VMD Tcl script that builds the backbone (N, CA, C; Angstrom):
set m [mol new atoms 534]
animate dup $m
set s [atomselect $m all]
$s set {name element resname resid chain x y z} {
  {N N MET 1 A 0.854 -1.182 0.000}
  {CA C MET 1 A 0.000 0.000 0.000}
  {C C MET 1 A 0.888 1.228 0.000}
  {N N THR 2 A 0.661 2.123 -0.910}
  {CA C THR 2 A 1.462 3.337 -0.991}
  {C C THR 2 A 0.837 4.417 -0.138}
  {N N GLU 3 A 1.700 5.266 0.406}
  {CA C GLU 3 A 1.215 6.367 1.231}
  {C C GLU 3 A 0.679 7.465 0.333}
  {N N PRO 4 A -0.502 8.009 0.654}
  {CA C PRO 4 A -1.075 9.050 -0.189}
  {C C PRO 4 A -0.181 10.283 -0.242}
  {N N ILE 5 A -0.215 10.950 -1.358}
  {CA C ILE 5 A 0.568 12.171 -1.535}
  {C C ILE 5 A -0.224 13.325 -0.945}
  {N N PRO 6 A 0.388 14.095 -0.032}
  {CA C PRO 6 A -0.335 15.226 0.550}
  {C C PRO 6 A -0.651 16.285 -0.510}
  {N N VAL 7 A -1.711 17.024 -0.279}
  {CA C VAL 7 A -2.116 18.093 -1.190}
  {C C VAL 7 A -1.121 19.232 -1.063}
  {N N THR 8 A -0.669 19.763 -2.207}
  {CA C THR 8 A 0.236 20.905 -2.161}
  {C C THR 8 A -0.579 22.167 -1.940}
  {N N GLN 9 A 0.089 23.204 -1.514}
  {CA C GLN 9 A -0.618 24.453 -1.243}
  {C C GLN 9 A -1.203 25.067 -2.500}
  {N N SER 10 A -0.628 24.763 -3.665}
  {CA C SER 10 A -1.125 25.375 -4.895}
  {C C SER 10 A -2.428 24.725 -5.367}
  {N N GLU 11 A -2.715 23.503 -4.887}
  {CA C GLU 11 A -3.966 22.844 -5.262}
  {C C GLU 11 A -5.023 23.160 -4.217}
  {N N THR 12 A -6.151 23.614 -4.661}
  {CA C THR 12 A -7.219 23.862 -3.711}
  {C C THR 12 A -8.068 22.619 -3.585}
  {N N VAL 13 A -8.796 22.515 -2.494}
  {CA C VAL 13 A -9.680 21.377 -2.268}
  {C C VAL 13 A -10.738 21.323 -3.353}
  {N N ASP 14 A -11.262 22.476 -3.759}
  {CA C ASP 14 A -12.290 22.505 -4.806}
  {C C ASP 14 A -11.753 21.963 -6.124}
  {N N GLU 15 A -10.513 22.327 -6.484}
  {CA C GLU 15 A -9.926 21.842 -7.727}
  {C C GLU 15 A -9.760 20.330 -7.690}
  {N N LEU 16 A -9.303 19.810 -6.553}
  {CA C LEU 16 A -9.116 18.368 -6.427}
  {C C LEU 16 A -10.454 17.634 -6.485}
  {N N GLU 17 A -11.462 18.169 -5.804}
  {CA C GLU 17 A -12.782 17.534 -5.823}
  {C C GLU 17 A -13.377 17.546 -7.223}
  {N N GLU 18 A -13.247 18.648 -7.930}
  {CA C GLU 18 A -13.787 18.728 -9.283}
  {C C GLU 18 A -13.074 17.743 -10.201}
  {N N ASP 19 A -11.770 17.636 -10.068}
  {CA C ASP 19 A -11.004 16.700 -10.887}
  {C C ASP 19 A -11.446 15.264 -10.611}
  {N N ARG 20 A -11.615 14.908 -9.349}
  {CA C ARG 20 A -12.067 13.560 -8.989}
  {C C ARG 20 A -13.471 13.301 -9.513}
  {N N ARG 21 A -14.342 14.287 -9.403}
  {CA C ARG 21 A -15.727 14.154 -9.854}
  {C C ARG 21 A -15.774 13.908 -11.364}
  {N N VAL 22 A -14.997 14.678 -12.125}
  {CA C VAL 22 A -14.990 14.544 -13.587}
  {C C VAL 22 A -14.471 13.171 -13.987}
  {N N ARG 23 A -13.384 12.713 -13.336}
  {CA C ARG 23 A -12.831 11.403 -13.678}
  {C C ARG 23 A -13.806 10.282 -13.371}
  {N N SER 24 A -14.572 10.381 -12.289}
  {CA C SER 24 A -15.470 9.290 -11.930}
  {C C SER 24 A -16.769 9.313 -12.730}
  {N N LEU 25 A -17.155 10.445 -13.292}
  {CA C LEU 25 A -18.404 10.528 -14.041}
  {C C LEU 25 A -18.261 10.163 -15.514}
  {N N GLY 26 A -17.034 9.941 -15.981}
  {CA C GLY 26 A -16.822 9.657 -17.386}
  {C C GLY 26 A -17.164 8.228 -17.785}
  {N N THR 27 A -17.761 7.433 -16.922}
  {CA C THR 27 A -18.062 6.040 -17.234}
  {C C THR 27 A -19.443 5.904 -17.825}
  {N N ALA 28 A -19.600 4.907 -18.714}
  {CA C ALA 28 A -20.874 4.758 -19.408}
  {C C ALA 28 A -21.589 3.459 -19.058}
  {N N THR 29 A -20.881 2.482 -18.487}
  {CA C THR 29 A -21.536 1.203 -18.226}
  {C C THR 29 A -21.561 0.893 -16.747}
  {N N LEU 30 A -22.485 0.046 -16.365}
  {CA C LEU 30 A -22.619 -0.374 -14.974}
  {C C LEU 30 A -21.352 -1.075 -14.498}
  {N N GLU 31 A -20.824 -1.972 -15.317}
  {CA C GLU 31 A -19.637 -2.731 -14.935}
  {C C GLU 31 A -18.434 -1.822 -14.735}
  {N N THR 32 A -18.294 -0.842 -15.611}
  {CA C THR 32 A -17.189 0.108 -15.479}
  {C C THR 32 A -17.342 0.913 -14.194}
  {N N GLN 33 A -18.560 1.311 -13.903}
  {CA C GLN 33 A -18.799 2.114 -12.704}
  {C C GLN 33 A -18.525 1.304 -11.440}
  {N N VAL 34 A -18.794 -0.004 -11.461}
  {CA C VAL 34 A -18.469 -0.863 -10.319}
  {C C VAL 34 A -16.971 -0.801 -10.056}
  {N N ARG 35 A -16.163 -0.899 -11.117}
  {CA C ARG 35 A -14.712 -0.819 -10.955}
  {C C ARG 35 A -14.280 0.559 -10.451}
  {N N VAL 36 A -14.923 1.612 -10.962}
  {CA C VAL 36 A -14.599 2.972 -10.503}
  {C C VAL 36 A -14.867 3.096 -9.006}
  {N N VAL 37 A -16.025 2.590 -8.568}
  {CA C VAL 37 A -16.367 2.680 -7.143}
  {C C VAL 37 A -15.386 1.852 -6.310}
  {N N ALA 38 A -15.017 0.668 -6.789}
  {CA C ALA 38 A -14.054 -0.161 -6.061}
  {C C ALA 38 A -12.723 0.575 -5.903}
  {N N GLU 39 A -12.257 1.205 -6.971}
  {CA C GLU 39 A -11.002 1.962 -6.916}
  {C C GLU 39 A -11.121 3.150 -5.963}
  {N N LYS 40 A -12.243 3.847 -6.027}
  {CA C LYS 40 A -12.440 5.006 -5.145}
  {C C LYS 40 A -12.475 4.558 -3.688}
  {N N ARG 41 A -13.127 3.434 -3.420}
  {CA C ARG 41 A -13.178 2.929 -2.046}
  {C C ARG 41 A -11.785 2.587 -1.551}
  {N N GLU 42 A -10.971 1.979 -2.410}
  {CA C GLU 42 A -9.600 1.650 -2.032}
  {C C GLU 42 A -8.826 2.929 -1.719}
  {N N GLN 43 A -8.990 3.937 -2.570}
  {CA C GLN 43 A -8.314 5.218 -2.373}
  {C C GLN 43 A -8.766 5.880 -1.065}
  {N N VAL 44 A -10.064 5.896 -0.829}
  {CA C VAL 44 A -10.589 6.486 0.407}
  {C C VAL 44 A -10.066 5.705 1.617}
  {N N GLY 45 A -10.036 4.362 1.505}
  {CA C GLY 45 A -9.518 3.535 2.595}
  {C C GLY 45 A -8.073 3.880 2.929}
  {N N GLN 46 A -7.253 4.060 1.898}
  {CA C GLN 46 A -5.857 4.422 2.117}
  {C C GLN 46 A -5.744 5.776 2.810}
  {N N HIS 47 A -6.531 6.732 2.346}
  {CA C HIS 47 A -6.475 8.065 2.952}
  {C C HIS 47 A -6.996 8.045 4.381}
  {N N LYS 48 A -8.004 7.249 4.649}
  {CA C LYS 48 A -8.516 7.139 6.025}
  {C C LYS 48 A -7.456 6.538 6.944}
  {N N GLN 49 A -6.735 5.523 6.449}
  {CA C GLN 49 A -5.662 4.927 7.256}
  {C C GLN 49 A -4.559 5.944 7.527}
  {N N TYR 50 A -4.209 6.704 6.519}
  {CA C TYR 50 A -3.186 7.737 6.679}
  {C C TYR 50 A -3.644 8.778 7.696}
  {N N LEU 51 A -4.895 9.213 7.565}
  {CA C LEU 51 A -5.444 10.192 8.507}
  {C C LEU 51 A -5.500 9.623 9.915}
  {N N ALA 52 A -5.886 8.356 10.048}
  {CA C ALA 52 A -5.945 7.720 11.371}
  {C C ALA 52 A -4.553 7.681 12.004}
  {N N ARG 53 A -3.545 7.389 11.190}
  {CA C ARG 53 A -2.169 7.361 11.705}
  {C C ARG 53 A -1.756 8.760 12.175}
  {N N LEU 54 A -2.098 9.778 11.385}
  {CA C LEU 54 A -1.788 11.154 11.797}
  {C C LEU 54 A -2.537 11.517 13.084}
  {N N ASP 55 A -3.813 11.109 13.163}
  {CA C ASP 55 A -4.603 11.377 14.373}
  {C C ASP 55 A -3.978 10.703 15.593}
  {N N ARG 56 A -3.566 9.434 15.447}
  {CA C ARG 56 A -2.936 8.723 16.571}
  {C C ARG 56 A -1.666 9.432 17.010}
  {N N ASP 57 A -0.851 9.837 16.046}
  {CA C ASP 57 A 0.387 10.541 16.377}
  {C C ASP 57 A 0.088 11.833 17.133}
  {N N TYR 58 A -0.929 12.562 16.664}
  {CA C TYR 58 A -1.311 13.817 17.316}
  {C C TYR 58 A -1.819 13.534 18.729}
  {N N GLN 59 A -2.686 12.532 18.854}
  {CA C GLN 59 A -3.232 12.200 20.164}
  {C C GLN 59 A -2.112 11.807 21.128}
  {N N ASP 60 A -1.175 11.012 20.647}
  {CA C ASP 60 A -0.057 10.595 21.495}
  {C C ASP 60 A 0.788 11.787 21.921}
  {N N SER 61 A 1.039 12.698 20.993}
  {CA C SER 61 A 1.925 13.825 21.303}
  {C C SER 61 A 1.266 14.872 22.198}
  {N N THR 62 A -0.061 14.863 22.298}
  {CA C THR 62 A -0.743 15.872 23.111}
  {C C THR 62 A -1.470 15.275 24.310}
  {N N ALA 63 A -1.231 14.013 24.621}
  {CA C ALA 63 A -1.957 13.335 25.704}
  {C C ALA 63 A -1.778 14.054 27.042}
  {N N HIS 64 A -0.569 14.474 27.356}
  {CA C HIS 64 A -0.330 15.121 28.642}
  {C C HIS 64 A -1.072 16.455 28.753}
  {N N VAL 65 A -1.141 17.206 27.667}
  {CA C VAL 65 A -1.845 18.494 27.683}
  {C C VAL 65 A -3.348 18.265 27.827}
  {N N ARG 66 A -3.877 17.272 27.107}
  {CA C ARG 66 A -5.309 16.979 27.208}
  {C C ARG 66 A -5.672 16.531 28.616}
  {N N GLN 67 A -4.824 15.736 29.263}
  {CA C GLN 67 A -5.090 15.305 30.633}
  {C C GLN 67 A -5.047 16.496 31.588}
  {N N MET 68 A -4.108 17.402 31.366}
  {CA C MET 68 A -4.009 18.592 32.200}
  {C C MET 68 A -5.284 19.438 32.060}
  {N N VAL 69 A -5.767 19.629 30.830}
  {CA C VAL 69 A -6.982 20.405 30.595}
  {C C VAL 69 A -8.189 19.721 31.235}
  {N N THR 70 A -8.267 18.404 31.133}
  {CA C THR 70 A -9.372 17.663 31.750}
  {C C THR 70 A -9.376 17.876 33.257}
  {N N ASN 71 A -8.220 17.771 33.878}
  {CA C ASN 71 A -8.120 17.990 35.329}
  {C C ASN 71 A -8.514 19.410 35.699}
  {N N GLU 72 A -8.038 20.376 34.934}
  {CA C GLU 72 A -8.364 21.774 35.214}
  {C C GLU 72 A -9.852 22.050 35.031}
  {N N MET 73 A -10.475 21.422 34.013}
  {CA C MET 73 A -11.920 21.599 33.799}
  {C C MET 73 A -12.707 21.043 34.985}
  {N N GLN 74 A -12.297 19.910 35.516}
  {CA C GLN 74 A -12.977 19.342 36.677}
  {C C GLN 74 A -12.850 20.261 37.887}
  {N N GLU 75 A -11.664 20.817 38.078}
  {CA C GLU 75 A -11.453 21.754 39.178}
  {C C GLU 75 A -12.283 23.023 38.985}
  {N N LEU 76 A -12.340 23.518 37.740}
  {CA C LEU 76 A -13.135 24.708 37.428}
  {C C LEU 76 A -14.615 24.463 37.702}
  {N N GLU 77 A -15.138 23.325 37.240}
  {CA C GLU 77 A -16.553 23.007 37.464}
  {C C GLU 77 A -16.874 22.934 38.948}
  {N N ALA 78 A -15.987 22.345 39.732}
  {CA C ALA 78 A -16.195 22.258 41.177}
  {C C ALA 78 A -16.182 23.661 41.799}
  {N N ALA 79 A -15.249 24.497 41.374}
  {CA C ALA 79 A -15.160 25.859 41.908}
  {C C ALA 79 A -16.407 26.662 41.535}
  {N N GLU 80 A -16.914 26.484 40.311}
  {CA C GLU 80 A -18.123 27.201 39.887}
  {C C GLU 80 A -19.343 26.738 40.687}
  {N N ARG 81 A -19.434 25.425 40.988}
  {CA C ARG 81 A -20.554 24.939 41.813}
  {C C ARG 81 A -20.535 25.590 43.191}
  {N N VAL 82 A -19.349 25.671 43.792}
  {CA C VAL 82 A -19.222 26.296 45.108}
  {C C VAL 82 A -19.599 27.771 45.017}
  {N N LEU 83 A -19.125 28.485 43.995}
  {CA C LEU 83 A -19.456 29.895 43.820}
  {C C LEU 83 A -20.965 30.089 43.697}
  {N N ARG 84 A -21.623 29.256 42.899}
  {CA C ARG 84 A -23.081 29.375 42.742}
  {C C ARG 84 A -23.801 29.149 44.066}
  {N N LEU 85 A -23.369 28.141 44.813}
  {CA C LEU 85 A -23.993 27.869 46.111}
  {C C LEU 85 A -23.820 29.056 47.059}
  {N N LEU 86 A -22.616 29.617 47.109}
  {CA C LEU 86 A -22.354 30.770 47.981}
  {C C LEU 86 A -23.166 31.991 47.541}
  {N N ALA 87 A -23.286 32.196 46.210}
  {CA C ALA 87 A -24.034 33.346 45.702}
  {C C ALA 87 A -25.515 33.209 46.033}
  {N N VAL 88 A -26.075 32.020 45.879}
  {CA C VAL 88 A -27.495 31.808 46.202}
  {C C VAL 88 A -27.710 31.995 47.701}
  {N N GLU 89 A -26.781 31.506 48.504}
  {CA C GLU 89 A -26.884 31.685 49.958}
  {C C GLU 89 A -26.872 33.174 50.322}
  {N N ARG 90 A -25.974 33.943 49.714}
  {CA C ARG 90 A -25.912 35.385 49.970}
  {C C ARG 90 A -27.202 36.065 49.515}
  {N N PHE 91 A -27.740 35.659 48.348}
  {CA C PHE 91 A -28.994 36.233 47.849}
  {C C PHE 91 A -30.126 35.974 48.827}
  {N N ARG 92 A -30.207 34.782 49.349}
  {CA C ARG 92 A -31.274 34.457 50.305}
  {C C ARG 92 A -31.170 35.304 51.570}
  {N N GLU 93 A -29.957 35.638 51.940}
  {CA C GLU 93 A -29.753 36.476 53.125}
  {C C GLU 93 A -30.070 37.945 52.855}
  {N N THR 94 A -29.671 38.452 51.687}
  {CA C THR 94 A -29.727 39.893 51.426}
  {C C THR 94 A -30.737 40.310 50.364}
  {N N ARG 95 A -31.212 39.382 49.532}
  {CA C ARG 95 A -32.076 39.647 48.372}
  {C C ARG 95 A -31.374 40.510 47.325}
  {N N ASN 96 A -30.072 40.637 47.429}
  {CA C ASN 96 A -29.269 41.384 46.471}
  {C C ASN 96 A -29.020 40.491 45.257}
  {N N ARG 97 A -29.466 40.952 44.059}
  {CA C ARG 97 A -29.342 40.145 42.846}
  {C C ARG 97 A -27.922 40.170 42.260}
  {N N GLN 98 A -27.039 40.980 42.796}
  {CA C GLN 98 A -25.627 40.984 42.406}
  {C C GLN 98 A -24.802 40.815 43.674}
  {N N PRO 99 A -24.740 39.593 44.179}
  {CA C PRO 99 A -24.085 39.375 45.470}
  {C C PRO 99 A -22.566 39.536 45.433}
  {N N ALA 100 A -21.959 39.519 44.235}
  {CA C ALA 100 A -20.512 39.716 44.109}
  {C C ALA 100 A -20.235 40.207 42.682}
  {N N ALA 101 A -19.064 40.777 42.496}
  {CA C ALA 101 A -18.679 41.261 41.163}
  {C C ALA 101 A -18.703 40.096 40.179}
  {N N GLY 102 A -19.397 40.298 39.061}
  {CA C GLY 102 A -19.461 39.277 38.028}
  {C C GLY 102 A -20.440 38.156 38.296}
  {N N VAL 103 A -21.204 38.261 39.360}
  {CA C VAL 103 A -22.160 37.218 39.717}
  {C C VAL 103 A -23.540 37.851 39.851}
  {N N LYS 104 A -24.496 37.312 39.127}
  {CA C LYS 104 A -25.872 37.796 39.206}
  {C C LYS 104 A -26.790 36.636 39.569}
  {N N ILE 105 A -27.903 36.988 40.167}
  {CA C ILE 105 A -28.902 35.985 40.530}
  {C C ILE 105 A -30.099 36.142 39.610}
  {N N ARG 106 A -30.545 35.038 39.081}
  {CA C ARG 106 A -31.731 34.991 38.238}
  {C C ARG 106 A -32.654 33.947 38.856}
  {N N GLU 107 A -33.912 34.308 39.033}
  {CA C GLU 107 A -34.867 33.351 39.588}
  {C C GLU 107 A -35.597 32.666 38.435}
  {N N GLU 108 A -35.632 31.356 38.486}
  {CA C GLU 108 A -36.272 30.563 37.451}
  {C C GLU 108 A -37.394 29.731 38.050}
  {N N VAL 109 A -38.439 29.537 37.263}
  {CA C VAL 109 A -39.553 28.689 37.687}
  {C C VAL 109 A -39.229 27.259 37.269}
  {N N THR 110 A -39.323 26.334 38.194}
  {CA C THR 110 A -39.151 24.918 37.882}
  {C C THR 110 A -40.491 24.224 38.085}
  {N N LEU 111 A -40.711 23.162 37.343}
  {CA C LEU 111 A -41.985 22.453 37.386}
  {C C LEU 111 A -41.795 21.039 37.915}
  {N N ALA 112 A -42.789 20.582 38.664}
  {CA C ALA 112 A -42.825 19.196 39.126}
  {C C ALA 112 A -44.217 18.680 38.792}
  {N N TYR 113 A -44.298 17.568 38.048}
  {CA C TYR 113 A -45.600 17.048 37.638}
  {C C TYR 113 A -45.482 15.573 37.311}
  {N N ASP 114 A -46.630 14.923 37.300}
  {CA C ASP 114 A -46.715 13.526 36.916}
  {C C ASP 114 A -46.850 13.469 35.399}
  {N N GLU 115 A -46.011 12.720 34.725}
  {CA C GLU 115 A -46.022 12.671 33.267}
  {C C GLU 115 A -47.346 12.141 32.720}
  {N N ALA 116 A -47.949 11.179 33.385}
  {CA C ALA 116 A -49.234 10.629 32.925}
  {C C ALA 116 A -50.314 11.710 32.957}
  {N N ASP 117 A -50.307 12.545 33.993}
  {CA C ASP 117 A -51.267 13.644 34.066}
  {C C ASP 117 A -51.038 14.650 32.933}
  {N N ALA 118 A -49.789 14.925 32.614}
  {CA C ALA 118 A -49.469 15.876 31.546}
  {C C ALA 118 A -49.927 15.332 30.193}
  {N N ILE 119 A -49.727 14.054 29.950}
  {CA C ILE 119 A -50.157 13.456 28.678}
  {C C ILE 119 A -51.677 13.468 28.577}
  {N N ARG 120 A -52.349 13.135 29.659}
  {CA C ARG 120 A -53.819 13.164 29.666}
  {C C ARG 120 A -54.322 14.581 29.371}
  {N N TRP 121 A -53.729 15.595 29.993}
  {CA C TRP 121 A -54.123 16.983 29.751}
  {C C TRP 121 A -53.903 17.345 28.279}
  {N N ALA 122 A -52.752 16.939 27.709}
  {CA C ALA 122 A -52.449 17.284 26.318}
  {C C ALA 122 A -53.449 16.660 25.358}
  {N N ARG 123 A -53.922 15.461 25.670}
  {CA C ARG 123 A -54.888 14.783 24.803}
  {C C ARG 123 A -56.294 15.356 24.944}
  {N N GLU 124 A -56.638 15.834 26.127}
  {CA C GLU 124 A -58.010 16.238 26.408}
  {C C GLU 124 A -58.306 17.712 26.160}
  {N N THR 125 A -57.290 18.533 26.055}
  {CA C THR 125 A -57.544 19.968 25.907}
  {C C THR 125 A -56.996 20.472 24.570}
  {N N PRO 126 A -57.706 21.391 23.940}
  {CA C PRO 126 A -57.216 21.947 22.666}
  {C C PRO 126 A -55.831 22.595 22.805}
  {N N ALA 127 A -55.577 23.276 23.891}
  {CA C ALA 127 A -54.280 23.923 24.082}
  {C C ALA 127 A -53.160 22.899 24.209}
  {N N GLY 128 A -53.473 21.702 24.638}
  {CA C GLY 128 A -52.454 20.671 24.831}
  {C C GLY 128 A -52.077 19.930 23.568}
  {N N ALA 129 A -52.880 20.055 22.514}
  {CA C ALA 129 A -52.620 19.318 21.281}
  {C C ALA 129 A -51.228 19.630 20.709}
  {N N SER 130 A -50.781 20.856 20.866}
  {CA C SER 130 A -49.469 21.220 20.327}
  {C C SER 130 A -48.329 20.606 21.143}
  {N N CYS 131 A -48.637 20.048 22.291}
  {CA C CYS 131 A -47.606 19.434 23.128}
  {C C CYS 131 A -47.325 17.984 22.728}
  {N N LEU 132 A -48.216 17.409 21.934}
  {CA C LEU 132 A -48.026 16.027 21.504}
  {C C LEU 132 A -47.249 16.015 20.193}
  {N N GLN 133 A -46.333 15.084 20.057}
  {CA C GLN 133 A -45.501 15.003 18.863}
  {C C GLN 133 A -45.418 13.551 18.416}
  {N N LEU 134 A -45.511 13.338 17.106}
  {CA C LEU 134 A -45.440 12.004 16.537}
  {C C LEU 134 A -44.005 11.483 16.570}
  {N N ASP 135 A -43.836 10.279 17.081}
  {CA C ASP 135 A -42.544 9.608 17.028}
  {C C ASP 135 A -42.507 8.883 15.683}
  {N N ARG 136 A -41.952 9.543 14.676}
  {CA C ARG 136 A -41.991 9.048 13.295}
  {C C ARG 136 A -41.381 7.655 13.160}
  {N N ARG 137 A -40.270 7.430 13.786}
  {CA C ARG 137 A -39.599 6.140 13.647}
  {C C ARG 137 A -40.486 5.011 14.178}
  {N N SER 138 A -41.061 5.209 15.359}
  {CA C SER 138 A -41.936 4.178 15.930}
  {C C SER 138 A -43.180 3.996 15.079}
  {N N PHE 139 A -43.786 5.111 14.663}
  {CA C PHE 139 A -45.004 5.022 13.854}
  {C C PHE 139 A -44.743 4.286 12.547}
  {N N GLU 140 A -43.681 4.665 11.828}
  {CA C GLU 140 A -43.401 4.039 10.538}
  {C C GLU 140 A -43.049 2.561 10.698}
  {N N GLY 141 A -42.386 2.218 11.790}
  {CA C GLY 141 A -42.097 0.811 12.051}
  {C C GLY 141 A -43.373 0.014 12.251}
  {N N ALA 142 A -44.326 0.590 12.971}
  {CA C ALA 142 A -45.606 -0.091 13.198}
  {C C ALA 142 A -46.462 -0.072 11.941}
  {N N ALA 143 A -46.472 1.043 11.217}
  {CA C ALA 143 A -47.340 1.196 10.047}
  {C C ALA 143 A -46.973 0.225 8.930}
  {N N LYS 144 A -45.722 -0.195 8.852}
  {CA C LYS 144 A -45.324 -1.151 7.817}
  {C C LYS 144 A -46.050 -2.485 7.987}
  {N N ASN 145 A -46.439 -2.796 9.212}
  {CA C ASN 145 A -47.087 -4.080 9.493}
  {C C ASN 145 A -48.582 -3.955 9.749}
  {N N LEU 146 A -49.138 -2.780 9.577}
  {CA C LEU 146 A -50.562 -2.555 9.814}
  {C C LEU 146 A -51.253 -2.117 8.532}
  {N N SER 147 A -52.546 -2.288 8.488}
  {CA C SER 147 A -53.335 -1.788 7.356}
  {C C SER 147 A -54.044 -0.523 7.809}
  {N N LEU 148 A -53.430 0.601 7.543}
  {CA C LEU 148 A -54.018 1.886 7.925}
  {C C LEU 148 A -54.489 2.588 6.665}
  {N N ASP 149 A -55.748 3.030 6.654}
  {CA C ASP 149 A -56.326 3.607 5.440}
  {C C ASP 149 A -55.679 4.931 5.033}
  {N N PHE 150 A -54.981 5.590 5.907}
  {CA C PHE 150 A -54.365 6.872 5.567}
  {C C PHE 150 A -52.879 6.739 5.232}
  {N N VAL 151 A -52.369 5.502 5.189}
  {CA C VAL 151 A -50.970 5.262 4.881}
  {C C VAL 151 A -50.870 4.531 3.544}
  {N N GLU 152 A -50.121 5.106 2.613}
  {CA C GLU 152 A -49.892 4.476 1.320}
  {C C GLU 152 A -48.530 3.797 1.369}
  {N N LYS 153 A -48.516 2.512 1.061}
  {CA C LYS 153 A -47.264 1.761 1.063}
  {C C LYS 153 A -46.749 1.643 -0.366}
  {N N LYS 154 A -45.487 1.974 -0.559}
  {CA C LYS 154 A -44.856 1.881 -1.869}
  {C C LYS 154 A -43.625 0.992 -1.747}
  {N N THR 155 A -43.415 0.148 -2.725}
  {CA C THR 155 A -42.201 -0.649 -2.779}
  {C C THR 155 A -41.327 -0.051 -3.865}
  {N N GLU 156 A -40.139 0.384 -3.459}
  {CA C GLU 156 A -39.226 1.019 -4.390}
  {C C GLU 156 A -37.897 0.280 -4.375}
  {N N PRO 157 A -37.297 0.062 -5.546}
  {CA C PRO 157 A -35.996 -0.607 -5.582}
  {C C PRO 157 A -34.907 0.288 -5.010}
  {N N LYS 158 A -33.980 -0.330 -4.313}
  {CA C LYS 158 A -32.854 0.411 -3.751}
  {C C LYS 158 A -31.606 -0.436 -3.955}
  {N N ALA 159 A -30.612 0.118 -4.598}
  {CA C ALA 159 A -29.374 -0.615 -4.883}
  {C C ALA 159 A -28.505 -0.661 -3.639}
  {N N THR 160 A -27.937 -1.831 -3.392}
  {CA C THR 160 A -26.938 -1.963 -2.333}
  {C C THR 160 A -25.634 -2.357 -2.996}
  {N N ILE 161 A -24.543 -1.907 -2.431}
  {CA C ILE 161 A -23.227 -2.158 -3.012}
  {C C ILE 161 A -22.414 -2.942 -1.994}
  {N N ALA 162 A -21.786 -4.020 -2.440}
  {CA C ALA 162 A -20.964 -4.836 -1.556}
  {C C ALA 162 A -19.908 -3.976 -0.887}
  {N N ARG 163 A -19.642 -4.260 0.380}
  {CA C ARG 163 A -18.618 -3.497 1.094}
  {C C ARG 163 A -17.250 -3.694 0.443}
  {N N ASP 164 A -16.959 -4.934 0.073}
  {CA C ASP 164 A -15.676 -5.240 -0.539}
  {C C ASP 164 A -15.885 -5.490 -2.027}
  {N N LEU 165 A -15.909 -4.421 -2.806}
  {CA C LEU 165 A -16.115 -4.546 -4.250}
  {C C LEU 165 A -14.944 -5.243 -4.935}
  {N N THR 166 A -13.754 -5.063 -4.429}
  {CA C THR 166 A -12.597 -5.708 -5.037}
  {C C THR 166 A -12.766 -7.223 -4.988}
  {N N ALA 167 A -13.178 -7.751 -3.838}
  {CA C ALA 167 A -13.402 -9.194 -3.707}
  {C C ALA 167 A -14.550 -9.638 -4.607}
  {N N ALA 168 A -15.592 -8.839 -4.700}
  {CA C ALA 168 A -16.730 -9.190 -5.555}
  {C C ALA 168 A -16.307 -9.224 -7.017}
  {N N LEU 169 A -15.481 -8.267 -7.421}
  {CA C LEU 169 A -14.996 -8.254 -8.801}
  {C C LEU 169 A -14.077 -9.451 -9.071}
  {N N GLU 170 A -13.231 -9.777 -8.118}
  {CA C GLU 170 A -12.350 -10.927 -8.280}
  {C C GLU 170 A -13.169 -12.208 -8.368}
  {N N ALA 171 A -14.199 -12.318 -7.545}
  {CA C ALA 171 A -15.063 -13.496 -7.564}
  {C C ALA 171 A -15.790 -13.601 -8.890}
  {N N ALA 172 A -16.112 -12.480 -9.483}
  {CA C ALA 172 A -16.802 -12.473 -10.760}
  {C C ALA 172 A -15.831 -12.567 -11.937}
  {N N GLY 173 A -14.522 -12.544 -11.637}
  {CA C GLY 173 A -13.516 -12.642 -12.686}
  {C C GLY 173 A -13.381 -11.371 -13.502}
  {N N GLU 174 A -13.699 -10.228 -12.918}
  {CA C GLU 174 A -13.676 -8.970 -13.664}
  {C C GLU 174 A -12.561 -8.035 -13.224}
  {N N SER 175 A -11.795 -8.395 -12.205}
  {CA C SER 175 A -10.793 -7.447 -11.723}
  {C C SER 175 A -9.681 -7.225 -12.742}
  {N N ASP 176 A -9.396 -8.223 -13.583}
  {CA C ASP 176 A -8.348 -8.062 -14.583}
  {C C ASP 176 A -8.870 -7.405 -15.851}
  {N N ALA 177 A -10.199 -7.322 -15.997}
  {CA C ALA 177 A -10.789 -6.741 -17.219}
  {C C ALA 177 A -10.670 -5.235 -17.236}
  {N N ALA 178 A -10.309 -4.618 -16.122}
  {CA C ALA 178 A -10.253 -3.158 -16.051}
  {C C ALA 178 A -9.124 -2.653 -16.797}
}
mol reanalyze $m
mol bondsrecalc $m
mol representation Tube
mol addrep $m
């Protein structure tokens, strides 16, 4: 496997993409296009491996800095929790909405309710109708197996492509025909 050639600064990503697009669209037959896709997959696979190697190298070289940042973020979050608790405590004592420089108090309404009661209300009242939402994935999964008069079922062909086109071409004896 050869290592991919990095893009030079004089080549733009758009120029490279357009060149690749033009080369891959010049095919006229299904069999030719299968070979084009197999070659493109091989090329993409090589570039992904190269990128993964670069990512691993980067991750290895910056592991200590990332761990330091993670530790500092945990310390920061803990310090912010303590600051918020102290600010709320001061607000409760003084009702001052700016208990310290850079710290403000905002009062928010929180709700506590039984979900079954909320669903019943949404179903029974006109104002609640907007609170109900269709779970499309669940509905479509069920509708495929039900006879619903408002659902039209269509069967449409969809092409699937073997993951390993090179092996499929070799099995078909077409890899040397390219």
